[in-house]
C-alpha positions in Angstrom: 0.0 0.0 0.1 1.4 3.2 -1.0 0.7 4.9 2.6 2.0 2.0 4.7 5.4 0.7 3.3 5.4 -3.1 3.7 8.5 -3.1 5.9 6.8 -0.8 8.6 3.7 -2.7 8.4 5.5 -5.9 9.0 7.1 -4.5 12.2 3.5 -2.9 13.4 1.9 -6.2 12.9 4.7 -8.1 14.6 3.7 -6.3 17.8 0.2 -7.5 17.7 -1.2 -10.9 19.0 -1.5 -12.1 15.3 -0.5 -15.6 14.8 2.4 -15.9 12.3 0.8 -18.4 10.4 -2.5 -16.4 10.1 -0.6 -13.4 9.1 1.1 -15.1 6.3 -1.8 -17.0 5.0 -4.0 -13.8 4.9 -1.0 -11.6 3.2 -0.5 -14.2 0.6 -4.3 -14.4 -0.1 -4.9 -10.5 0.0 -1.8 -9.8 -2.1 -2.6 -12.4 -4.7 -5.2 -10.8 -6.7 -3.1 -7.3 -6.9 0.2 -9.3 -7.8 -1.6 -11.2 -10.4 -3.0 -7.8 -12.0 0.1 -5.9 -11.8 2.1 -9.0 -13.1 -0.6 -9.1 -16.1 -0.5 -5.4 -16.9 3.3 -5.8 -17.2 2.9 -8.5 -19.5 0.4 -6.4 -21.5 2.9 -3.5 -21.7 5.5 -5.5 -23.0 3.1 -7.2 -25.7 2.1 -3.4 -26.7 5.9 -2.4 -26.7 6.9 -5.8 -28.8 4.0 -5.4 -31.3 2.3 -8.6 -30.1 -1.2 -9.8 -31.4 -4.4 -9.4 -29.5 -3.1 -6.0 -28.2 -6.7 -4.5 -27.2 -7.9 -7.7 -25.6 -4.9 -8.0 -23.4 -5.1 -4.3 -22.4 -8.7 -4.5 -21.7 -8.1 -7.8 -19.7 -5.2 -6.0 -17.6 -7.6 -2.8 -17.0 -10.3 -5.3 -16.0 -8.0 -6.8 -13.6 -6.9 -3.8 -12.0 -10.6 -2.5 -11.6 -11.6 -5.6 -9.9 -8.7 -5.0 -7.5 -9.5 -1.8 -6.9 -13.2 -2.6 -6.1 -12.5 -6.1 -4.2 -12.4 -4.4 -0.8 -15.6 -2.7 -0.9 -17.4 -5.9 -2.4 -15.9 -8.0 0.4 -17.2 -5.2 2.9 -20.5 -5.6 1.2 -20.7 -9.2 1.7 -19.6 -8.9 5.3 -22.7 -6.8 6.2 -24.8 -9.8 5.6 -28.6 -10.1 4.5 -30.3 -6.7 4.5 -33.9 -5.4 4.2 -35.3 -2.2 2.8 -37.5 0.2 5.1 -40.6 -0.6 2.8 -40.2 -4.3 2.7 -39.7 -4.1 6.6 -43.1 -2.1 6.9 -44.8 -4.4 4.4 -44.0 -7.4 6.4 -45.1 -6.0 9.8 -48.1 -4.4 8.1 -49.3 -8.1 6.9 -49.0 -9.2 10.3 -45.7 -11.3 9.9 -43.6 -12.1 13.3 -40.7 -9.8 13.1 -38.6 -8.6 16.1 -37.2 -5.1 15.5 -34.1 -4.9 17.7 -32.8 -1.7 17.9 -29.3 -1.8 18.8 -28.7 2.1 19.4 -28.1 3.5 23.3 -31.2 4.1 25.5 -30.6 8.0 24.9 -30.7 7.4 21.0 -33.8 5.1 21.2 -36.0 7.6 22.9 -34.3 10.7 21.2 -35.0 12.8 18.1 -35.3 10.0 15.6 -37.6 8.1 17.7 -37.9 4.3 17.2 -40.0 1.8 15.2 -43.1 0.9 17.1 -42.6 -2.4 19.1 -38.8 -2.3 18.7 -36.9 -3.6 21.4 -33.9 -1.9 22.5 -30.6 -3.7 23.3 -27.4 -1.8 22.9 -25.0 -3.4 20.8 -22.4 -2.8 23.6 -24.5 -4.9 25.8 -25.4 -7.6 23.3 -22.8 -10.2 24.2 -23.8 -10.1 27.8 -27.6 -10.2 27.2 -27.8 -12.7 24.3 -30.1 -15.0 26.8 -32.8 -12.5 26.6 -33.1 -13.1 22.9 -33.3 -16.9 23.2 -36.8 -17.2 23.0 -36.6 -15.5 19.7 -34.0 -17.8 18.0 -36.4 -18.9 15.4 -38.3 -15.6 14.5 -37.1 -13.2 12.0 -34.8 -10.5 13.4 -34.6 -6.9 11.8 -31.8 -5.2 13.5 -31.9 -1.2 13.5 -29.6 1.4 14.3 -28.9 5.1 13.2 -27.8 3.8 9.7 -26.9 0.3 9.5 -23.3 0.2 10.6 -23.7 -0.9 14.2 -26.5 -3.0 13.1 -24.1 -5.1 10.8 -21.8 -5.5 14.0 -24.9 -6.7 16.1 -25.9 -9.2 13.1 -22.5 -11.0 13.2 -22.9 -11.3 16.7 -26.2 -12.8 16.6 -25.3 -15.1 13.5 -22.2 -16.3 15.6 -24.5 -17.0 18.6 -26.7 -19.2 16.2 -29.5 -17.2 15.2 -29.9 -17.7 11.7 -32.9 -15.5 10.7 -31.1 -12.1 11.0 -31.5 -9.1 8.5 -30.0 -5.6 9.0 -32.4 -2.4 8.2 -30.6 -0.8 5.2 -30.1 2.7 6.2 -31.5 2.1 9.7 -33.7 4.8 11.3 -32.2 7.5 8.9 -34.0 5.7 6.0 -37.1 4.9 8.2 -38.0 8.2 8.8 -36.7 9.6 5.4 -39.7 7.1 4.1 -42.3 8.9 6.3 -43.0 5.7 8.2 -44.5 6.1 11.8 -42.0 6.2 14.9 -42.7 6.2 18.6 
């Protein structure tokens, strides 16, 4: 990475509790796409200078690989967020009488603050979630829609719930901000 020289980064990571084997495997996997893209770009450049055939195809493939490497972190980040639900879909399900536990993971002040909260939502701050998972045990097989201000804390809470064995977890895309923007009722 241009901002952090590899030597400095290696020394800094050596001071952490990351296992050497994990560091090596992760470095290999994460550096492989970029190494392949840059290597192929060099090959395509050499072919262009040497007048090789299929120049346009090789050039486009090289640019495509570079674009993939550039957008790969964002793609992985979106995949890690897990399943999302839009505000209108959540409202439709609740209006249809489907059983959906709305779990608001904001703090108590935010829950009763300016944005309000969805009627019937249960407030369980994300910071307290690991200690209070037992309170959600009766809802293990119930669909759970997790809400916060936007959807950042909700994504963290969803990961915690999935790791704890809750399988029907979705995150409200855009959180309360999106819910209010669509004009849906709040308490």
